[in-house]
N, C-alpha and C positions, 0 to 999 in steps of 0.2 A: 478711524482710522483703517489701515487694509487690514485684514485679524494675522498675514502673512509677517506682515510689519511689528505686531504684538510682540507674536511670539517669540520672533528675534531680537525683538529690544528688551522681552521677561530672558530670554537665552543672558542675553549681554549683562542684566543686572545679576544674575546670577552668578555668573565669572567670575563679575567683579567679586563681590561677595565672595566665593571662595579666593580668590587671589588675593583679598583682604586677610580672612582669618588664613589664609597661609602664610604673606607675610610677616600678620600677628606673631602664630607660633614659631617663627624662626628668631623674631627677635627674643619671643620670650626662652626660646631654647638659648639663645645671645647669653641672657641674661643668667641662664641658671637655673629658669621657672623652671618645675615638672610639665611636660606637655600633654595636652587633655585625651583622655581615655574615649574614640566612640564605640560602640556597637550598632549591628543593625541584627532588627526582625521582623519577622514574616507577615506580611503586610496584605491582607486584612479582612475584620469580618468585615458581611454586605452589610449596606445601609439601611437603614430602615421601611426608604424606599419600594427596597428592592422583595421585601416583603409584602407589599400590600399591593391586589390585581389588577386593579385599578390605573393604574401607572402605569401596568403591560396596555398602551394601547393599540399599537397599529396588525394590520391581518400578522406582520412577522413579528412582530413580539408576541402579540398572547402564546405563539411555541415553545415560549417561554416560562409562560406563566407555573407556580412561582417559581425564583429561585429557592436557593437553601444551599449556604455554609457547609463543607463536609471538612475533610483534613486534608491541608498544605492548602492547596491551589484549586482540590478536587470540587466543583458544582455542580449541583442537579436542577432538577427539574422535576415541582410537584407534580403535575397534570398529567408528565409526560416520560420522566424518568419512576417514579414510585407509586406508577397506576397498578393498581390490582388487577381489573376486570380486562378483558381481554378477548373479544364480539364483537360483535355485528347487528342487524336490525333484520327479523326476516324477510325483510325485500332484500335485505342482504346475503341470505344464505342463497333464498333463490337465486341470484343475478351470477351467482359464484358459482352453484352446480349448472347452469345453463353456458360460462362459458367454459366451465371445465366438459361439457359434455361436450360442445363447438369444437373445441380442440382436438380432441378426442373422433371424431367425424374427416378432423382433418388428418391423421393420422399421428399427433402432434403429443409425446407426452407432456404436463405439463407439472415439472420442480416449485415447490412454491417455497423458498427458502425464508420464513418465518424468525426476526432476528430477536433474541432477546432485551430486553431493554435495562437502562445502566443499569439499577437500580438491583436487578435481579444480578447482572456478572458481575457488578464491586459496588456491591450495598456493605463491606466493609470498608469502603474507602468514606461511611458515612460516619456524622458523630453521634456518641453512646444514644441520645436522645434522640437522634431522628433513626437514628438505626431500630430503636425500640419502636418506635413508633410506626415506621413501617412493616405493614404485614406478612412478608416473603414467603411463611407459606401460604399464604394466599393466592398470593402473586405467580408462585409457582405454579400451584393448583390450579388455577384458570384458564395461566401458558400451555400448558400440558393438553387442558382439555384442550382449547380453540387448533390446537393442533391436528385431536383426533379427530376433530370435526372436516377439519379440513383432507383429511386422509380419511372420513366416510366419505366427501364428496368425492374421491379419487383419486385427487392428484397424489401428486409422492414428494415425502415432506419428510428430509430429515430433523433429526429428536435432536435441535441445539440443546436441552434443557442440558446437560452432563459438565455446557461452556457456563452456567451459572452459579458462582456465591463461588468466588474467584476467590483463590488466596495464596499471594503467588510465594515460592522458597525467597530470602535475602538477594540468590545469586542472583536475581531476575527483577531488577530494578526498574529498568524502562520496558520491558514486558505486559505491560497490562492489556485488556483486550479493547476498551474505550480511550482515547483519550481526557486527560483531565478537565480539561474547560470546553468540549467540544462533542455533539451528538453524533459522529461519525469512530468508527471503529477502528484497532492500530494497526498499518502492515501483522505484525502479529495475527490482534482479531480477527483480523479479517483469515488470515491460515489458517489460526489451531478451524474456524468454522468451513473454510475450503473442504480440509480433513473428513468432515464429517458428511456433509455434503457429497463427495466424491464416493466417499461408503456408500451413499443410500443408489445411486446414478448407478453403479456398476450393477446394483440389484434389479435394475428394468432388465426386461429382454431384447426391447431394441438395439439397447448397447454393443449386443452382441456382434449385433455387424456393422459396427462406425469401425470404421480403418482407428487405428493406433498407434501411438508415437512418444516417442520419450521428451520430456521435457527437464531443465535442473532449471533452479532458482539462486541467482546470485545474491549479495548485498550491494548496491549501486551506489550509497550515498547514505547524507540526511537530510531529511527534512521538515523546515518550522512551522510550526504550527499555531496561530493565534487563535484559541480557541472562538467558538459562536459565543457558546454563553459563556465566557469571559469574556469578551463584547459587548454581550447583553448589561454583564454588571458595569461595566464602563459606562456605558448611556445612561446608566442609573444610578449610577455612585463615584460613575467622575477617577476610576482607581483603575488602575493598571495590572497587568499579572505579564507574569515571565514566559516568553514566548518555550514551547516542549517541541524539544528537537528527539527526532525520530529516525531509525533506520528505514530506510525505504532499499525498496525490491525489485529486479528484474528477473521475468522467467522467461527463458527463450529454450528451443528444442534443442537439444542433448548434441552435443557435433554439428551442429548447420547451421551456425554463427555468422550473419552476414551472406551467409547464399542465396538473399531476394529473393529463396521459394517461401512464402507467410504462410504456407498451410500445405504445403507439401505435395507429394504425388495422388494427394484424393483427393483435388476438387475440394468443393466450397466445405466447410467446415460441419459438418451432422448435427451440431448440438450450439446451441446461440443461451444468451446472456441477456438475460432485459434487465434493469432496478434503477436503484436510486444512483445518486452520488456516490456512496455508499461501492459502490462497482467503477466506481474512475478511474483511472491509473495511479494514481497516490499512491494507492494502498492493496494492488498489485491482485486482489479477490479473482480477476478471470484469470490469474496467469497462474496462483498458486491451483483452482480450481483444474489447469492443465494438465501442470504435473502432477500432483493427487490422483487425475482422473487417467493418465494417458493418453489424451486424443485435444484436437484439434479445437479451440472455440470463438465465435465469433462473440465477441464483446459490441455491443450497441448504446449499452449503458453511456450516461452522460451527466455532469454533475449538472445539478438543479431540475433533474425532470420529475422530481415528486413520482409519487406511485405508479402514475402512468405513460408520461411521456417520454419514455426510449419504449415503450410497450407498442401503443400507438404507433408512436413513427418508422419501427421496423415492420406494423401489420401493413399498413401503406406502402412496402420497400420493397423492389423486384425482387430483390434478396427472399423476402420469404413467402410473395404473388408464382414464383414461378420457382424456386426451392426452398421450403421449408423446409427448419428443422425434424430429426425423430424427436428429440431434449430439447423441449424453454427451461432452463430456467428463470424465476422471477423470484427476483431478490427484492423484500420491500422491509418499516418495520411495522411495527403497532401502535403510529401515531398516528400513519392514514386512514379516512373513513372507507372503510369495504364497504357502504352499501350508495355511491353515489351515481347518481342514476344515468345521467349523462356520459360517464368514462363509457358502463356498458357500454349504452347506446351503441358508442363511437368504436368502440371495444367488435363489438357485433359484428357492428356495416362492414367494418375492413377485412375482418376474417377471410369473408369471401372476397375483397375489392370492393365493395362498394354497389353503383351500376356498372362496372365498367365492364362488357362484357352481355348486360342483359334486354331486356324488353324495354326501353324507354315509356313506361305510360304518358307523361307531359314535358318537353322541357322549353329549356330559356336562355334568353344570353344577351346580358346590354351590358353598358356603359353606368355607373354608379357615381352618380355626383357627388363632391363635397356638401358633406353636414345632411343630417335628416335622414331617415330610409328613404327603399323607396320598392315598390312591388317588381316583385322577382319571377314570381306565378302567376300564374293565378285560372283554376279550374275552372272555365269557363264554357264545357261541354256538360259540368256535373258528370262527372265520369267517379265511379267506385274507387276512391281515396284510402279506400280504410288505414287508422295508421296500425292496427295488427297486421295491416299484409306489408307494407310498404318503410323504402328509406325513403333519405333524402341524402344527395349527393353536388356536393356546392364548387364551385373550381376558379378561385382569381390568378387570372391574369400573370400579374406580381407572384412567384414566388413567395415574395419574403414576409407577405400579410399571416398574423400570426394569431390575431381577432377575429373573428364571426363573432355578430351580433344579428340575432334573426327575431321574428315575428310571426306565426303563425299561424295561420285565422281559418276556423272551420265553418262549417254549415247553418251551425244552431248559433254564431254569434261569440262560442268562446274565441280564445287565443291561447297561447304557450309564447313568452318571450324565455327564448334560450339565447345562452352566451357563451360560446366554446371560445378558451384562452390558453395558444401555446407557449412551453415555457420555450424563455428569451432566446437560450442554451439551446434551443432545436434548430438542426435544419429541415427547413417547411418547405414544405410544394406547393402553397397555398389552399390546398384542398381538404374541404370541413364536411365527411360524410355520416351521417348517423341515421339511426334506426327511428324514426315517430314513434312518439310517447305510448307508452302500456300501460304502464303503474295508475295503482289506483281506477278510477273510471273511461282509462283516454282511448282504451283500447279500440273502443265504439265509435272512436270519431273520425267524422270524413272531412280530410282534405279538402280549404279553402283556394287558397293563397299563401306565396310567402313573401315575405319581405325583407331586407335586407340593409342592414344601415351601412352607407355611404362613406368615405372617408374622411376623413378629421377638414374640416374647416380651411382652405389654406393650399391645402396640399394635392396631386393631382386628381382626375376621375380614374375609375378602376373598374379592367371587364371583368366583367365575373359569367358566370354558365350554370349552370341546375339541370338535374334531374331531379325524379321520382321516378324512380321500377319498386318492382315485388323486392321484400325482403329476404335476404341467405336463409334456408332452411340447411338445417344440419343434419342428416340422415342419423335415429338414437339421440340426436337434444330438441325433444321437446317440447314447450310451456313446461313448469314445474310447479304441482302442487303441494308437493309436504317442504316443509320450515328445517329445513337443519339448526341442530342441537335448540332448536327448543323444546 
């Protein structure tokens, strides 16, 4: 039977039952009987399935391993919200240092907004047993240590630790930093964060030369939030939670609303915000930053972008390549691994626009047929294409292509399978630029050929071109040998 019809029939049966009970109650009342009394109690505690990590099977579900019931409708995740470790690997620290130095060489100050976890901020919402089991002091100490490691590498790092251990007065019942059943901060959490970030940004020497502008923020309505943690509990337990309603805000230049001049007379903003969905429109983080900083901000973050989505999209844009900002604010949470080599290979390549405007060592173009991999580039002249000195720039004619699957073959028979997936929510240009691999013992490898996966069977052929060129060299940003934080 059609599932929709089943739901309708179930609803009809429920309605009939209610009507029957109602009619029966009226009949009893008419006969002088005492009407029944009903009471409603909060529901529900999590079912046993939610406490078993084996039930979190998909890649998405594993982001919620494992749910913990807290006060009222509050839910937490043991691995992410209640983590006590904040760090990365030696390779991650090395890459973070290289990334900072490369931005610095481009004249860009990179500000890291490293969000405190829900456990650090809203631990007072935990039930007594879980609150006692969560080592808050250890988590806070390690969080502060990680902030210090970022700062030691040269990043501008606002200290968000004053936002932890939140205990709001009863007069602010709906101003929590985080949503009860969702990993995102509320607009109030975004606002409190923005004020701290703004004070740090104002201390950057480059800020003195950035045109100033006054902004004002107004409450413009309400938003209903069906939390991701609540949804996951529903998948595992079949329960449902009430929608949480929250104030929404909009920020506009003071006295300039509706004048059509987006960035005033100062031209392009000299501060840019990249980040996760926390920087999306719903939470007004960019607006709160504009108000607290007193300057225009270009917000390129988008929902579903993750750690690197908006950063990579922005680095490959004309806005960055032609008019890079003086200050770049990068917002992300501790749940993201900071040692993902493929991400850094793309960032370092796009920072100086891949092979655009550079001498090409090898190039080719072809039309990929559906199904299977096809040879795109072959080093038939035995050129010196050593990994440590080269990068690849691949462009599909179709800008909607969001996935690259390729195999890089080397002269000694080794190969690397690489897969780059761009977020479904991103505005793509069909371009994939990345450095050849240099981690572990890959730096000395000499490239032989590049194979690229064609489109799915039954779809149209795809035109693609590829170039190999020297990788970018950033003054003062040579290879790092020291391992920060170790």
